[in-house]
C-alpha positions, 0 to 999 in steps of 0.5 A: 498500523504496527506498534512502531508506526504507532510509536512514531506517530505519537512521538510526532504528535507530541513534537507538534504540540511542543513546536506549536507552543514554541512557535507562539513563544518565539513569535509573540514572546509569551504564551499569554494564556494559550495553554489553556485556550480551547482554540489552541487545543482545536488548533493543535488537533487540526494541525496534528491530524494534517501533519500525520496525514501528510507524513503517512502519505509519504510513508514516514510511518512505513513498517520498512525502517531502512530509509536513508537519512536523505530519503527521510529529509526528502519525505519530511520536506514534501510532507510539510509542503503538502501540509502547508497547502492543506492548512492554508486552504483549511484556515481560508474555509474556517477563519475561526481556527486560523493560525498566524503565518509567522507563528505557522512557519516557525512551528513547521520549521521546528517541527520539521527539524525535530521530525527528522531527528526523531525519525533518523535516530528511532531505531532504538525502539527495536530494542524495547522488550516486548515490542515485537511479537515473538513467532514460531513456525511449524514447518521447514519446507519452501512455504515455511521459508517464505513465511520466515522471510516475510517475518524478518522483513516485517521486523517492526512487528514480528520477531522469528523465533525459529522453526519446528521440524515435522517428523520425517520432513526434509529441511529447507530453511536455515538449519540453525533456526530449527529450535525443536520437533513437533512432539516438543512443540508446547515445551518449545513455545512456552520456553521461547515465550512465543506469542503466535504459531504459524502453521506452514505445512504444504501437506497437513493430512495426517501430519498436522499436530492437533494435540500439540497445537491444542495444548498451545492454544489453551495456554493462550498462544495464537495459531494461524494458517501460513496463507492468513499470516502471509496476507496479513504481513505482505498485503497479498495473497499466496495464490498457489498455496490457496484452495477453494475452501480457504476462500469460502470460509475466510472473511472479506468479499464485502460487496454489499449494495451500500458499499457499492453505492458509496464507492460508485459515488466516490468514483463520480466525484473523484473522476469530476474533480480529476477532470477539472483539476487536469483540464488546463494541462490537457492542451499542453499534453496534447501539443507535446504529443503531436510535436514529437510524433505523428499520429492521434493524441488519444489512444483507445484499446479494448480491455476486460472489465467487470464480469468479463465485460469488454470495453474501450479504454482511453489513454494519451498516446505514449507510444509511436504510431502503429506500435503493434502493426508487425508484432501484434498484441505484446506486453510493454517492457521496461525501457520499450523502444516503442515508447516516446520521450513524451510518453515516457514522461506521461507513464512516470507521472501517470498523466497518460491515464488522464482520459480514463477518468472518462471511463470512470464517469461512464461506469466502465471503470472505477477510480480504484480497482484491478488493473484492466488487462487486454483480452488477448493476454487474459485467455493465456493468463487464466490457463496458466494462473489459478483464480486469475478470472476472480480479479474481474468480480470488480470493476477495473481502476485507474489506480489500485493496490497492485499498481502501487505496491508492484512496480512493473509488470510485463510477463506471466510471472509478473502477472501472478505477482499483481494478481496476488495483490489484486485478489488481496484487494478483492477480499479486503475491499472497502472504502478505507482501502480505496482511500489508502490506495488513493493516497499512496497514488498521490506519492507515486505521481509526486515522486514519478514512480509510475510504470 
């Protein structure tokens, strides 16, 4: 979480405490010793944690602060509704920490109003000196240009000071942002009060300014390579710029037995819970599919799983029957004419993927992982995209990092973009990341942002 997000969350927590005591004061007429009460402290901690969690689910702490006020209102409202459901359930399970309904309603209303105002007018935070880390990029080519664009997109955490031009390099970035040459790197870094230098050279052999970088490093300036920085800022890997040595020496890829056991336990838990929750919906979905078009309700297809092993995936049918009889195996395009009206709704809400929970329970899939692809497509994708086969070191998932970060994929170019996210997930694989993806998936389903 970046500094801006931390400040927003800290502000929200302060508002929660204020709304809590204001709710008691308005509802009961006095605080009557509740400020010193240990029960009040526990209630604030619990309610605050739930409200911060639900706000995170609806991305109110997103690093991209270009949300419209209407979007903020919508997210605040949905966050409060979800928080109310979670809190009432929690109070039922733990009656000792229960908060009166009247106080809770007043508190949530006041907090929601204050949260909207706080998030709508928080842009002044960008002007706080030292909030953003000042960065300098060594390089003026296409890689440096992409790094600069990533820095400017994540303006809540980093500020681009400018580019350093290597000797004889052709400038592809904005010439006005070139602030010096490699020979003057230490002086330029000190003058511009730089905290981080990103090395974005497409060719380093005989070009990398070791002496100048060492001088910067020994003055306390952090030096990172472009690929690692791009991974940190964007949540994906630059597949075309990575060599095998980078994978070999980089951190990550924690596939130990303990974490695999924990992940499998969570897969079984989430698949069983998902099946139980959606069980009443299954007859209605089946009926809607049958009424609109003839054919089977369930659809099965061969996909490639862990270590290249093939298995049959199950989904609710969202296309007309025999959709590929004439065309053969083709990607489903956006606004695909083969998709039925019911199927389009199922895809948007991801209800078509409910039967995949059976695949998760059987062990063919995980709840979170790379999207399972068809073997007909993989043959060509492995030829055209470097490291494509490495996404198969983990079980494919019902949802995943690529699915929640990239909206749609129906071409080789889209597959390359999704691979960047998939390899980021493989490299940074953890239970915490899985839980983060599940929370983002909830948001996707609630807002109907599926493919």
